[in-house]
gemmi code that builds the backbone of each chain (N, CA, C; Angstrom):
import gemmi

chains = {
    "A": [
        ("MET", (-60.349, -82.513, 18.703), (-58.777, -81.974, 18.437), (-58.443, -82.272, 17.014)),
        ("ILE", (-58.685, -81.612, 16.217), (-57.481, -81.998, 14.371), (-55.711, -81.891, 14.326)),
        ("PHE", (-55.504, -83.253, 14.291), (-54.340, -83.664, 13.810), (-53.895, -83.982, 12.311)),
        ("SER", (-52.856, -83.257, 11.852), (-52.953, -83.175, 10.313), (-51.242, -83.628, 10.096)),
        ("ILE", (-50.517, -84.370, 9.760), (-49.398, -85.271, 9.039), (-48.071, -83.200, 8.697)),
        ("ASP", (-49.556, -82.475, 7.887), (-48.715, -81.610, 7.241), (-48.578, -80.426, 8.528)),
        ("ALA", (-49.348, -80.075, 9.500), (-49.389, -79.081, 10.847), (-48.132, -80.299, 11.556)),
        ("MET", (-48.120, -81.067, 11.467), (-46.975, -81.734, 12.597), (-45.811, -81.100, 12.137)),
        ("ILE", (-45.695, -81.297, 10.295), (-44.376, -81.084, 9.945), (-43.786, -79.315, 9.842)),
        ("ALA", (-45.046, -78.460, 10.028), (-44.874, -76.964, 9.602), (-44.213, -76.792, 11.445)),
        ("PHE", (-45.259, -77.285, 11.946), (-45.147, -77.237, 14.069), (-43.580, -77.458, 13.873)),
        ("THR", (-42.935, -79.001, 13.551), (-41.527, -79.161, 13.112), (-40.261, -78.000, 12.585)),
        ("ILE", (-41.031, -78.008, 11.678), (-40.014, -76.878, 10.539), (-39.802, -75.598, 11.742)),
        ("THR", (-41.238, -74.535, 11.760), (-40.889, -73.475, 12.640), (-40.154, -73.531, 14.236)),
        ("MET", (-40.479, -74.994, 14.848), (-39.973, -75.095, 16.204), (-38.052, -74.813, 16.041)),
        ("LEU", (-37.398, -76.166, 14.922), (-36.586, -76.122, 14.138), (-35.628, -75.141, 13.812)),
        ("PHE", (-36.422, -74.224, 12.875), (-36.328, -72.406, 12.828), (-36.256, -71.793, 14.321)),
        ("VAL", (-37.007, -71.602, 15.083), (-36.757, -70.731, 16.643), (-35.673, -71.547, 17.249)),
        ("LEU", (-35.437, -72.399, 16.940), (-33.841, -73.259, 17.748), (-33.067, -72.610, 17.120)),
        ("GLY", (-32.980, -72.586, 15.972), (-32.120, -71.728, 14.939), (-31.251, -70.777, 15.537)),
        ("PHE", (-32.692, -70.027, 15.260), (-32.235, -68.407, 15.600), (-31.919, -68.454, 17.414)),
        ("LEU", (-32.278, -69.074, 18.133), (-31.530, -69.059, 19.805), (-30.306, -68.824, 19.772)),
        ("PHE", (-30.189, -70.530, 18.780), (-28.405, -70.651, 19.219), (-27.964, -69.703, 18.773)),
        ("TYR", (-28.343, -68.848, 17.766), (-27.595, -68.006, 16.807), (-27.209, -66.800, 17.321)),
        ("ILE", (-28.626, -66.236, 18.350), (-28.514, -65.191, 19.270), (-27.115, -65.534, 20.424)),
        ("SER", (-27.590, -66.689, 21.100), (-26.713, -67.228, 22.453), (-25.313, -67.026, 21.716)),
        ("ASN", (-25.080, -67.541, 20.595), (-23.462, -67.306, 19.953), (-23.307, -66.100, 19.619)),
        ("ALA", (-23.954, -64.743, 19.459), (-23.646, -63.501, 19.456), (-23.764, -63.113, 20.446)),
        ("THR", (-24.266, -63.162, 21.622), (-23.943, -62.890, 22.539), (-22.668, -63.079, 23.427)),
        ("LYS", (-22.358, -64.328, 23.413), (-21.126, -65.112, 23.383), (-19.828, -63.970, 23.196)),
        ("GLU", (-20.067, -63.734, 21.805), (-19.386, -63.430, 20.889), (-18.985, -61.976, 21.054)),
        ("SER", (-19.941, -61.654, 21.611), (-19.786, -59.919, 21.921), (-19.588, -59.803, 23.135)),
        ("VAL", (-19.711, -60.761, 24.139), (-19.231, -60.403, 25.922), (-17.698, -60.588, 25.426)),
        ("SER", (-17.112, -61.662, 25.027), (-15.872, -61.487, 24.430), (-15.020, -60.481, 23.839)),
        ("GLN", (-15.649, -59.954, 23.038), (-14.917, -59.004, 22.166), (-15.199, -57.698, 23.072)),
        ("SER", (-16.249, -57.473, 23.722), (-16.013, -56.767, 25.270), (-14.864, -56.101, 26.119)),
        ("GLU", (-14.461, -57.760, 26.538), (-13.943, -57.918, 27.373), (-12.086, -57.330, 26.677)),
        ("HIS", (-12.234, -57.885, 25.313), (-10.954, -57.755, 24.920), (-10.754, -56.182, 24.683)),
        ("PHE", (-12.037, -55.363, 24.317), (-12.054, -54.199, 24.479), (-11.306, -53.348, 25.156)),
        ("TYR", (-12.155, -53.501, 26.847), (-11.704, -53.241, 27.921), (-10.018, -53.202, 28.454)),
        ("LEU", (-9.775, -54.156, 27.509), (-8.266, -54.608, 27.984), (-6.977, -53.858, 27.340)),
        ("GLU", (-8.122, -54.191, 26.202), (-6.880, -52.558, 24.943), (-6.798, -51.233, 24.956)),
        ("GLU", (-8.011, -50.850, 25.868), (-8.576, -49.373, 26.311), (-6.862, -49.237, 27.240)),
        ("LYS", (-7.193, -50.266, 28.200), (-6.504, -49.798, 29.566), (-5.051, -49.652, 29.171)),
        ("THR", (-4.653, -50.861, 28.524), (-3.366, -50.909, 28.252), (-2.877, -50.159, 27.026)),
        ("LEU", (-3.490, -49.060, 26.680), (-3.130, -48.350, 25.245), (-3.028, -47.658, 26.056)),
        ("LEU", (-4.016, -46.833, 27.392), (-4.007, -45.873, 28.298), (-3.469, -45.734, 29.167)),
        ("LEU", (-2.739, -46.724, 29.541), (-1.698, -46.680, 30.315), (0.133, -46.479, 29.637)),
        ("ALA", (0.035, -47.208, 28.910), (1.285, -46.741, 27.398), (0.999, -45.692, 27.311)),
        ("ASP", (0.233, -44.653, 26.892), (0.212, -43.510, 26.526), (0.563, -42.987, 28.086)),
        ("SER", (0.395, -42.703, 28.575), (0.105, -42.317, 29.584), (1.569, -42.078, 30.439)),
        ("LEU", (2.522, -43.703, 30.087), (3.850, -43.802, 30.232), (4.973, -42.378, 29.976)),
        ("VAL", (4.269, -42.254, 28.317), (5.071, -41.965, 27.509), (4.853, -40.593, 27.523)),
        ("LYS", (4.029, -39.821, 28.183), (3.243, -38.596, 28.358), (3.483, -37.980, 29.760)),
        ("ASN", (3.575, -38.395, 30.442), (3.463, -38.128, 31.966), (4.812, -37.883, 32.752)),
        ("ALA", (4.937, -37.358, 33.853), (5.751, -37.776, 35.018), (5.077, -38.253, 35.985)),
        ("ASN", (5.247, -38.855, 36.618), (4.914, -39.619, 38.186), (6.015, -39.769, 39.081)),
        ("ILE", (6.289, -38.849, 40.088), (7.079, -39.289, 40.948), (6.828, -40.091, 42.225)),
        ("GLU", (5.732, -40.483, 42.326), (5.488, -41.835, 43.431), (5.511, -43.424, 42.478)),
        ("ASN", (5.436, -43.216, 41.425), (5.030, -43.905, 40.375), (5.219, -44.432, 38.714)),
        ("SER", (6.123, -44.473, 38.071), (7.012, -44.273, 36.885), (5.913, -44.913, 36.053)),
        ("SER", (5.552, -46.119, 36.534), (4.707, -46.797, 35.519), (3.552, -45.928, 34.945)),
        ("LEU", (3.116, -44.878, 35.361), (1.681, -43.756, 35.175), (2.408, -42.994, 34.829)),
        ("GLY", (3.817, -42.608, 34.564), (4.682, -41.848, 33.868), (5.712, -41.250, 34.124)),
        ("ALA", (6.583, -41.995, 33.080), (8.036, -41.950, 33.106), (8.777, -41.015, 32.882)),
        ("CYS", (8.079, -39.595, 32.104), (8.756, -38.823, 31.537), (9.632, -37.909, 32.205)),
        ("VAL", (10.359, -37.181, 31.754), (11.406, -35.831, 32.431), (10.780, -34.679, 32.737)),
        ("MET", (11.250, -34.021, 33.468), (10.256, -32.781, 33.411), (11.301, -31.655, 33.252)),
        ("ASP", (10.905, -31.043, 32.223), (11.662, -29.548, 32.088), (11.385, -28.971, 33.446)),
        ("PHE", (12.341, -27.913, 34.128), (11.758, -27.560, 35.247), (12.171, -25.440, 34.120)),
        ("GLU", (12.372, -25.878, 33.542), (12.859, -24.135, 32.769), (11.615, -23.856, 32.026)),
        ("LYS", (10.928, -24.692, 31.617), (10.024, -24.776, 31.137), (8.657, -24.727, 31.597)),
        ("ASN", (8.521, -25.689, 32.831), (8.018, -25.671, 33.904), (6.568, -26.911, 33.269)),
        ("ARG", (6.845, -27.808, 32.420), (6.514, -28.932, 31.552), (7.182, -30.065, 31.446)),
        ("VAL", (5.937, -31.264, 31.261), (7.031, -32.096, 30.599), (7.339, -32.561, 29.504)),
        ("LYS", (8.421, -33.424, 29.268), (9.015, -33.375, 27.822), (8.636, -34.695, 27.763)),
        ("SER", (7.008, -34.630, 27.089), (6.707, -36.156, 26.721), (7.596, -36.936, 25.735)),
        ("ASN", (7.194, -38.327, 26.052), (8.082, -39.376, 24.812), (10.089, -39.045, 25.374)),
        ("TYR", (10.059, -38.168, 26.273), (11.355, -38.477, 26.587), (11.115, -38.937, 28.059)),
        ("LEU", (12.094, -40.575, 28.310), (11.871, -40.914, 29.323), (13.376, -40.701, 29.936)),
        ("SER", (12.975, -41.165, 31.344), (14.071, -40.686, 32.112), (14.461, -42.156, 32.963)),
        ("ALA", (15.697, -41.904, 33.332), (16.789, -43.530, 33.358), (15.967, -43.719, 34.820)),
        ("LEU", (15.866, -42.514, 35.674), (15.517, -42.959, 37.395), (14.457, -43.545, 37.625)),
        ("ALA", (13.027, -43.426, 35.991), (12.437, -43.875, 36.220), (12.182, -45.493, 36.468)),
        ("LEU", (13.495, -46.238, 35.750), (13.298, -47.348, 35.900), (13.588, -48.165, 37.251)),
        ("LEU", (14.224, -47.145, 37.897), (14.140, -47.566, 39.714), (12.660, -47.519, 39.916)),
        ("ASN", (11.528, -46.922, 39.575), (10.463, -46.498, 40.422), (8.972, -47.288, 39.967)),
        ("PHE", (9.241, -47.850, 38.945), (7.827, -48.901, 38.318), (7.418, -49.729, 39.579)),
        ("LYS", (6.403, -49.388, 39.524), (5.521, -49.873, 40.576), (4.057, -50.802, 40.157)),
        ("PRO", (3.251, -51.656, 40.526), (2.557, -52.628, 40.106), (1.202, -51.694, 39.691)),
        ("VAL", (0.386, -51.700, 38.640), (-1.144, -51.014, 38.638), (-2.192, -51.806, 38.303)),
        ("GLU", (-3.553, -52.150, 39.140), (-4.015, -52.751, 38.504), (-5.462, -51.346, 38.925)),
        ("LYS", (-6.277, -52.521, 38.316), (-7.760, -51.905, 38.269), (-8.837, -52.330, 37.989)),
        ("GLU", (-9.584, -52.754, 38.834), (-10.906, -54.160, 38.566), (-10.081, -55.292, 38.638)),
        ("ARG", (-10.264, -55.407, 37.022), (-9.543, -56.956, 36.474), (-8.572, -57.224, 35.712)),
        ("PHE", (-7.801, -55.704, 35.303), (-6.948, -55.580, 34.141), (-5.577, -54.738, 35.492)),
        ("PHE", (-4.995, -55.858, 34.907), (-3.351, -55.585, 35.768), (-2.342, -55.120, 34.328)),
        ("LEU", (-1.007, -54.766, 35.491), (0.146, -54.432, 34.341), (0.911, -55.215, 34.571)),
        ("LYS", (1.585, -56.213, 33.602), (2.067, -57.468, 33.523), (3.284, -57.156, 33.049)),
        ("SER", (3.897, -56.362, 32.291), (5.632, -56.138, 31.977), (5.571, -55.030, 31.513)),
        ("ILE", (6.993, -54.370, 31.656), (7.052, -53.411, 30.999), (8.702, -53.377, 30.279)),
        ("GLU", (8.941, -53.424, 29.375), (10.073, -53.484, 28.630), (10.315, -52.416, 27.846)),
        ("THR", (11.735, -52.372, 27.978), (12.867, -51.085, 27.199), (13.985, -51.674, 26.816)),
        ("ALA", (14.233, -51.629, 25.501), (15.116, -52.071, 24.533), (15.279, -53.659, 24.447)),
        ("GLY", (14.516, -54.663, 24.963), (14.298, -55.566, 25.193), (14.652, -56.118, 26.626)),
        ("THR", (14.710, -55.438, 27.786), (15.122, -55.147, 28.677), (13.943, -55.377, 29.580)),
        ("LYS", (13.595, -56.275, 30.664), (12.044, -55.756, 31.598), (12.662, -55.565, 32.960)),
        ("ALA", (12.108, -53.571, 32.545), (11.658, -53.197, 33.231), (11.189, -52.988, 35.095)),
        ("PHE", (9.756, -54.183, 34.333), (9.481, -54.314, 35.452), (8.532, -55.691, 35.121)),
        ("SER", (7.997, -56.188, 36.436), (7.670, -57.472, 35.634), (6.744, -57.888, 36.470)),
        ("SER", (5.331, -58.653, 36.891), (4.425, -58.654, 37.644), (4.598, -60.401, 37.580)),
        ("ASP", (4.371, -61.179, 39.043), (4.231, -62.198, 38.799), (2.620, -63.010, 39.030)),
        ("LYS", (1.831, -62.012, 38.745), (-0.157, -62.587, 38.327), (0.571, -63.179, 36.725)),
        ("ILE", (-1.176, -64.087, 36.998), (-0.682, -65.058, 35.367), (-2.485, -64.787, 35.269)),
        ("GLY", (-1.879, -63.706, 33.549), (-3.124, -63.211, 33.324), (-4.002, -64.434, 32.266)),
        ("LYS", (-5.282, -63.522, 32.154), (-6.265, -64.828, 31.079), (-5.944, -64.389, 29.822)),
        ("GLU", (-5.638, -63.054, 29.749), (-5.267, -62.544, 28.192), (-4.757, -61.576, 28.549)),
        ("CYS", (-3.600, -61.445, 27.447), (-2.942, -60.097, 27.493), (-2.975, -59.615, 26.094)),
        ("ILE", (-2.383, -58.262, 25.994), (-1.974, -57.567, 24.922), (-0.678, -56.504, 24.864)),
        ("ALA", (0.226, -56.366, 23.971), (1.598, -55.817, 24.308), (1.027, -54.167, 23.315)),
        ("VAL", (1.665, -53.371, 23.886), (1.501, -51.755, 22.939), (3.045, -51.890, 22.966)),
        ("LYS", (3.378, -50.712, 21.861), (5.183, -50.718, 21.578), (4.433, -48.904, 21.513)),
        ("ARG", (5.654, -48.443, 21.850), (5.475, -47.017, 21.498), (7.243, -47.043, 21.818)),
        ("PHE", (7.249, -45.545, 20.466), (8.676, -45.170, 20.440), (9.506, -43.714, 21.183)),
        ("VAL", (10.730, -43.917, 22.301), (10.092, -42.685, 22.861), (12.224, -42.197, 22.490)),
        ("LEU", (12.541, -41.968, 23.466), (13.889, -41.456, 23.608), (14.560, -41.754, 25.167)),
        ("PHE", (15.094, -42.650, 25.414), (15.353, -42.761, 26.928), (17.082, -42.310, 27.186)),
        ("GLU", (16.445, -41.736, 27.382), (18.631, -40.155, 27.890), (18.755, -40.186, 26.452)),
        ("GLY", (18.070, -39.593, 26.054), (18.725, -39.087, 24.314), (18.436, -40.047, 23.362)),
        ("VAL", (18.716, -41.787, 24.031), (18.786, -42.769, 22.609), (17.275, -43.172, 22.523)),
        ("LYS", (17.531, -43.617, 21.005), (15.817, -43.815, 20.716), (15.590, -45.411, 20.599)),
        ("GLN", (14.503, -45.177, 21.195), (14.693, -46.935, 22.159), (13.114, -47.420, 21.707)),
        ("THR", (11.786, -48.095, 21.357), (10.895, -48.271, 21.881), (10.673, -49.262, 23.070)),
        ("VAL", (9.621, -49.282, 23.692), (8.963, -49.509, 25.016), (7.662, -50.070, 24.954)),
        ("THR", (7.719, -51.819, 25.122), (6.777, -52.629, 24.960), (6.044, -52.162, 26.286)),
        ("VAL", (4.614, -52.167, 26.530), (4.042, -51.878, 27.900), (2.830, -53.666, 27.828)),
        ("THR", (3.311, -54.004, 28.275), (2.087, -55.263, 28.057), (0.636, -55.037, 29.209)),
        ("GLY", (-0.115, -55.252, 29.248), (-1.368, -55.149, 30.097), (-2.369, -56.730, 29.939)),
        ("CYS", (-3.008, -57.026, 30.886), (-3.752, -58.392, 31.151), (-4.931, -57.956, 32.236)),
        ("ILE", (-5.772, -59.703, 31.877), (-7.329, -59.610, 32.678), (-7.024, -60.761, 33.546)),
        ("GLU", (-8.039, -60.484, 34.231), (-7.439, -62.005, 35.289), (-8.274, -63.000, 35.032)),
    ],
    "B": [
        ("MET", (-42.412, -82.038, -21.882), (-42.485, -81.341, -20.612), (-41.358, -81.746, -19.347)),
        ("LYS", (-40.369, -81.231, -19.005), (-39.968, -81.921, -17.889), (-40.388, -81.792, -16.690)),
        ("LYS", (-40.405, -82.659, -15.377), (-40.721, -82.306, -14.235), (-39.718, -81.282, -13.260)),
        ("GLY", (-40.455, -80.407, -12.818), (-39.557, -80.291, -11.796), (-40.320, -79.351, -10.747)),
        ("PHE", (-39.561, -79.027, -9.830), (-40.172, -78.113, -8.383), (-41.558, -76.789, -8.916)),
        ("VAL", (-42.613, -77.281, -8.306), (-43.468, -76.272, -7.843), (-44.032, -75.582, -7.442)),
        ("PHE", (-43.765, -74.453, -6.825), (-44.194, -73.966, -5.174), (-45.677, -73.073, -5.411)),
        ("SER", (-45.779, -73.434, -4.536), (-47.205, -72.441, -4.137), (-46.940, -71.018, -4.055)),
        ("LEU", (-47.866, -70.060, -3.551), (-47.814, -69.031, -3.371), (-47.188, -68.881, -2.209)),
        ("GLU", (-47.915, -69.859, -1.250), (-47.364, -70.135, 0.291), (-46.060, -69.756, 0.719)),
        ("ALA", (-45.656, -71.598, -0.362), (-44.521, -71.750, -0.039), (-43.731, -70.809, -0.440)),
        ("ALA", (-43.789, -69.983, -1.378), (-42.896, -68.933, -1.917), (-42.647, -68.130, -1.097)),
        ("LEU", (-43.637, -67.849, -0.281), (-43.875, -67.035, 0.498), (-42.934, -66.726, 2.024)),
        ("ALA", (-42.923, -68.024, 2.441), (-42.610, -68.781, 3.144), (-41.221, -68.510, 3.684)),
        ("LEU", (-40.610, -68.901, 2.108), (-39.385, -69.230, 2.113), (-38.740, -67.676, 1.612)),
        ("VAL", (-39.144, -66.841, 1.024), (-38.621, -65.215, 1.573), (-38.707, -64.645, 2.990)),
        ("VAL", (-39.827, -65.480, 3.524), (-40.228, -64.242, 5.430), (-38.337, -65.179, 5.282)),
        ("ILE", (-38.591, -66.365, 5.617), (-37.340, -67.524, 6.305), (-36.050, -66.788, 5.766)),
        ("ALA", (-35.966, -66.640, 4.205), (-34.028, -65.571, 3.887), (-34.735, -64.061, 4.612)),
        ("SER", (-35.678, -63.580, 4.321), (-34.952, -62.447, 4.939), (-35.020, -62.140, 6.652)),
        ("ALA", (-35.547, -63.443, 7.442), (-34.973, -63.458, 8.628), (-33.560, -63.596, 8.706)),
        ("ILE", (-33.869, -65.073, 7.891), (-31.600, -64.960, 8.411), (-30.332, -63.840, 7.604)),
        ("ILE", (-31.101, -63.068, 6.643), (-30.175, -62.567, 5.918), (-30.489, -60.707, 7.320)),
        ("PHE", (-31.697, -60.175, 7.431), (-31.679, -59.502, 8.833), (-31.328, -59.605, 10.330)),
        ("LEU", (-30.632, -60.811, 10.674), (-30.210, -61.561, 11.979), (-29.173, -60.316, 12.129)),
        ("PRO", (-29.182, -60.066, 13.691), (-28.313, -58.995, 13.955), (-26.992, -59.452, 14.401)),
        ("GLN", (-26.092, -58.933, 13.100), (-24.893, -59.030, 13.923), (-23.755, -58.349, 14.527)),
        ("VAL", (-22.869, -59.550, 15.101), (-22.081, -58.134, 16.040), (-20.844, -57.586, 15.362)),
        ("GLU", (-20.788, -56.572, 15.667), (-19.415, -55.942, 15.056), (-18.387, -55.585, 15.582)),
        ("SER", (-17.505, -56.250, 15.300), (-15.497, -56.031, 15.913), (-15.378, -54.791, 15.908)),
        ("VAL", (-14.994, -54.202, 17.728), (-14.966, -52.655, 17.838), (-13.057, -52.838, 17.918)),
        ("THR", (-11.845, -52.152, 17.527), (-11.156, -52.309, 18.082), (-10.361, -50.868, 18.414)),
        ("LEU", (-8.822, -50.952, 18.861), (-8.763, -49.672, 19.219), (-7.417, -49.615, 18.349)),
        ("ASP", (-7.416, -50.276, 17.063), (-6.450, -50.591, 16.523), (-5.299, -49.195, 15.946)),
        ("GLU", (-6.800, -48.380, 15.090), (-6.350, -47.021, 14.711), (-5.905, -46.092, 15.557)),
        ("LEU", (-6.075, -46.144, 17.004), (-5.428, -44.942, 18.135), (-4.443, -45.869, 17.887)),
        ("MET", (-4.414, -46.750, 18.298), (-2.720, -47.279, 18.788), (-1.374, -46.208, 17.523)),
        ("ILE", (-2.005, -47.032, 16.262), (-0.875, -46.272, 14.859), (-0.775, -44.828, 14.773)),
        ("LEU", (-2.348, -44.089, 15.263), (-1.849, -42.552, 15.316), (-1.100, -42.738, 16.412)),
        ("GLN", (-1.438, -43.203, 17.694), (-0.074, -42.781, 19.142), (1.539, -43.143, 18.819)),
        ("GLN", (1.332, -44.311, 17.282), (3.016, -44.868, 17.499), (3.473, -43.208, 16.409)),
        ("GLU", (2.097, -43.228, 15.690), (3.200, -41.951, 14.460), (3.425, -40.928, 15.040)),
        ("ASN", (2.411, -40.529, 16.016), (2.857, -38.990, 16.845), (3.950, -39.492, 17.466)),
        ("ASP", (3.940, -40.419, 18.392), (5.955, -40.708, 19.135), (6.699, -40.818, 18.045)),
        ("LEU", (6.459, -41.149, 16.984), (8.011, -41.028, 15.813), (7.560, -39.643, 15.602)),
        ("LEU", (6.598, -38.605, 15.369), (7.372, -37.393, 15.083), (7.468, -36.536, 16.195)),
        ("LYS", (7.263, -36.751, 17.237), (7.722, -36.438, 18.878), (8.892, -36.507, 18.731)),
        ("VAL", (9.598, -37.742, 18.720), (10.997, -38.322, 18.940), (11.690, -36.938, 18.146)),
        ("TRP", (11.035, -36.794, 16.546), (12.052, -36.357, 15.584), (11.839, -35.101, 15.616)),
        ("SER", (11.178, -34.541, 16.484), (11.096, -32.725, 16.478), (12.070, -32.492, 17.452)),
        ("TYR", (12.749, -34.004, 18.948), (13.606, -33.394, 19.543), (15.000, -33.225, 18.673)),
        ("ASP", (15.281, -34.580, 18.198), (16.299, -35.264, 17.285), (16.205, -35.826, 15.911)),
        ("PRO", (15.777, -34.172, 14.988), (15.529, -34.382, 13.671), (16.337, -35.501, 12.666)),
        ("PRO", (15.878, -36.368, 12.000), (16.364, -37.554, 11.848), (16.900, -37.489, 10.464)),
        ("SER", (18.121, -38.130, 9.735), (18.343, -38.105, 8.355), (17.597, -39.054, 8.041)),
        ("ASP", (16.901, -38.654, 6.604), (16.675, -39.750, 5.624), (16.169, -40.950, 5.952)),
        ("ILE", (17.894, -41.648, 6.325), (17.611, -43.451, 6.361), (17.127, -43.194, 8.071)),
        ("GLU", (17.577, -42.347, 9.043), (17.481, -42.735, 10.370), (15.803, -42.742, 10.572)),
        ("ALA", (15.104, -42.043, 9.574), (13.933, -41.886, 9.959), (13.335, -43.171, 9.185)),
        ("MET", (13.940, -43.577, 8.366), (13.138, -45.340, 7.485), (13.790, -46.171, 8.652)),
        ("ALA", (14.514, -45.755, 9.601), (15.030, -47.186, 10.085), (14.044, -46.921, 11.221)),
        ("ASP", (13.675, -45.781, 11.929), (12.932, -45.682, 12.885), (11.194, -46.026, 12.495)),
        ("CYS", (11.291, -45.712, 11.378), (9.465, -46.244, 10.848), (8.981, -48.112, 10.851)),
        ("THR", (10.550, -48.352, 10.481), (10.685, -49.905, 10.051), (10.458, -50.629, 11.660)),
        ("THR", (11.352, -50.042, 12.199), (11.511, -50.259, 13.887), (9.797, -51.174, 14.280)),
        ("MET", (8.973, -49.962, 13.929), (7.576, -48.971, 14.754), (6.762, -50.065, 13.609)),
        ("PHE", (6.666, -50.499, 12.472), (6.061, -50.966, 11.313), (6.057, -51.661, 10.808)),
        ("GLY", (7.519, -52.537, 10.780), (7.968, -53.265, 9.373), (7.839, -52.565, 8.148)),
        ("ASN", (7.360, -53.521, 7.497), (7.197, -52.695, 5.708), (5.906, -51.956, 5.627)),
        ("ASN", (5.057, -51.514, 6.392), (4.056, -51.228, 6.418), (3.558, -50.066, 6.339)),
        ("TYR", (4.295, -49.239, 5.419), (4.274, -47.945, 5.763), (4.415, -47.219, 4.741)),
        ("SER", (4.344, -45.930, 4.450), (4.639, -44.669, 3.608), (5.263, -43.826, 4.665)),
        ("LEU", (6.362, -43.274, 3.590), (7.317, -42.046, 4.306), (7.624, -40.949, 3.230)),
        ("THR", (6.970, -39.529, 3.796), (7.651, -38.756, 2.961), (7.965, -37.461, 4.115)),
        ("ILE", (9.224, -36.851, 3.388), (9.618, -36.447, 4.367), (10.269, -34.636, 2.374)),
        ("ASP", (9.698, -33.455, 3.398), (9.614, -32.493, 2.402), (9.012, -32.166, 0.699)),
        ("GLY", (8.104, -33.559, 1.063), (7.187, -33.850, -0.619), (8.028, -35.054, -1.340)),
        ("ARG", (9.366, -35.139, -0.545), (9.841, -36.714, -1.295), (9.133, -37.946, -0.543)),
        ("GLU", (8.922, -38.545, -1.579), (8.622, -39.910, -1.544), (9.602, -40.508, -1.079)),
        ("LEU", (9.587, -40.732, 0.103), (11.142, -41.902, 0.105), (10.717, -43.455, 0.512)),
        ("VAL", (9.701, -43.825, 1.006), (8.935, -45.095, 1.084), (7.469, -44.927, 0.739)),
        ("LYS", (7.084, -46.085, -0.550), (5.389, -45.713, -0.813), (5.261, -47.109, -0.346)),
        ("LYS", (3.456, -47.240, -0.201), (3.454, -48.386, 0.303), (2.224, -48.315, 0.050)),
        ("PRO", (1.035, -48.704, -1.396), (0.135, -48.565, -1.164), (-0.915, -49.150, -0.354)),
        ("CYS", (-1.588, -48.852, 0.202), (-2.494, -49.522, 1.122), (-4.240, -50.266, 0.220)),
        ("ALA", (-4.332, -51.620, 0.931), (-5.223, -52.516, 0.079), (-6.393, -51.729, 0.506)),
        ("LYS", (-6.712, -51.669, 2.202), (-8.086, -51.163, 2.737), (-7.454, -49.294, 3.104)),
        ("ARG", (-7.803, -49.592, 4.140), (-7.450, -48.329, 5.468), (-6.419, -47.815, 5.881)),
        ("ALA", (-5.896, -46.571, 6.209), (-4.317, -46.275, 6.751), (-4.065, -45.129, 7.138)),
        ("VAL", (-3.748, -44.622, 8.559), (-3.705, -43.716, 9.389), (-2.203, -42.726, 9.045)),
        ("ALA", (-2.606, -41.697, 8.382), (-1.432, -40.963, 8.249), (-1.379, -39.490, 8.965)),
        ("SER", (-0.173, -39.397, 9.439), (0.110, -38.198, 10.763), (1.023, -37.066, 9.363)),
        ("GLU", (1.198, -35.839, 9.718), (1.922, -34.929, 9.169), (2.527, -34.148, 10.539)),
        ("ALA", (3.754, -33.522, 10.578), (4.151, -32.658, 11.365), (5.236, -31.771, 10.279)),
        ("ARG", (5.139, -30.172, 10.753), (6.224, -29.587, 10.723), (7.431, -28.760, 11.862)),
        ("ILE", (8.813, -29.635, 11.850), (9.604, -29.825, 12.616), (10.251, -28.677, 12.101)),
        ("VAL", (10.898, -27.482, 13.164), (11.633, -26.639, 12.775), (13.186, -27.130, 13.491)),
        ("ASN", (14.276, -27.279, 12.692), (15.511, -28.013, 13.758), (16.636, -26.615, 13.371)),
        ("GLU", (17.836, -27.326, 14.744), (18.139, -26.295, 15.674), (19.181, -24.913, 14.273)),
        ("LEU", (18.757, -25.439, 13.248), (19.144, -24.098, 12.110), (18.298, -23.570, 11.428)),
        ("LEU", (16.976, -23.528, 12.101), (15.844, -23.076, 11.977), (15.132, -22.983, 10.820)),
        ("LEU", (15.485, -24.688, 9.927), (15.027, -25.289, 8.737), (13.537, -25.905, 8.976)),
        ("GLU", (12.575, -25.498, 8.374), (11.898, -26.284, 8.441), (11.604, -27.785, 7.574)),
        ("GLN", (11.115, -28.775, 8.206), (11.295, -29.956, 7.397), (9.415, -30.243, 7.517)),
        ("THR", (8.983, -31.028, 6.288), (7.615, -31.561, 7.021), (7.501, -33.125, 7.093)),
        ("PHE", (7.182, -33.944, 7.844), (7.308, -35.277, 7.506), (5.891, -35.906, 7.713)),
        ("LYS", (5.796, -36.766, 6.978), (4.518, -37.571, 7.091), (4.723, -38.856, 6.664)),
        ("ILE", (3.802, -39.338, 7.772), (4.415, -40.939, 7.990), (2.401, -41.431, 7.737)),
        ("GLU", (2.429, -42.824, 6.408), (1.023, -43.294, 6.521), (0.985, -44.994, 6.847)),
        ("VAL", (-0.037, -44.902, 7.645), (0.714, -46.871, 8.025), (-1.058, -47.034, 7.085)),
        ("CYS", (-0.570, -48.290, 6.742), (-1.821, -49.040, 6.352), (-2.273, -50.432, 7.775)),
        ("PHE", (-3.722, -50.203, 7.658), (-4.217, -51.151, 8.754), (-5.475, -52.094, 8.018)),
        ("SER", (-5.957, -53.203, 8.708), (-6.937, -53.302, 7.985), (-7.917, -53.751, 8.838)),
        ("GLY", (-8.438, -53.262, 9.915), (-9.371, -52.922, 10.387), (-10.949, -52.388, 9.740)),
    ],
}
model = gemmi.Model(1)
for chain_id, residues in chains.items():
    chain = gemmi.Chain(chain_id)
    for i, (resn, *xyz) in enumerate(residues, 1):
        res = gemmi.Residue()
        res.name, res.seqid = resn, gemmi.SeqId(i, " ")
        for name, pos in zip(("N", "CA", "C"), xyz):
            atom = gemmi.Atom()
            atom.name, atom.element = name, gemmi.Element(name[0])
            atom.pos, atom.b_iso = gemmi.Position(*pos), 0.0
            res.add_atom(atom)
        chain.add_residue(res)
    model.add_chain(chain)
structure = gemmi.Structure()
structure.add_model(model)
structure.setup_entities()
């Protein structure tokens, strides 16, 4: 077996390069996983907030708090009902849960669970005829 | 004549290969729903204004509540607030007919750095 200094240096450089490449791939994978978790949270919170201001749900107002227009037989989207404030219930799906719903700075619903990462989505509504913002906060465990 | 680095053809080729490998490493692309969120917020304003058509000042106040100073607002072709965007923008436009059957056109444009 022939061994030379040149071969050893070349081998060392190659190994260092491979190590750097593996380190990069490892970091990229971690970042990708973290981004997919954030995307999951963002998607669920956005969809829940949209459902809240576009639908009417008698059983759980967290899924739809709008007024029903029985004359036209349709939901008045972005027009929230005061009755809905009394009927907010928890929403959970896999690792996602609804943390809070705030209307004009007042918490209408709040969960005791502690989230690993949370985001808040602000929506603009008419609440019993008054313009207000509703903030929906969603978290992942 | 000054002494300098001398690369052999093999060394130069090896450097080119290493440089290309570094340049073409896979990049993690950032995906967010900021654009959709802004679009939904713009549509909220237009929807609420369709129930209760606002004055110019009310419309500006509503936009400021939602977007801070990061928006442009045009009503019936009049630019009430103009904010030039450095990068990208999301715009929504709606025609609203008020109780007097007068048509008004509202256009909101919000800048974002996504």
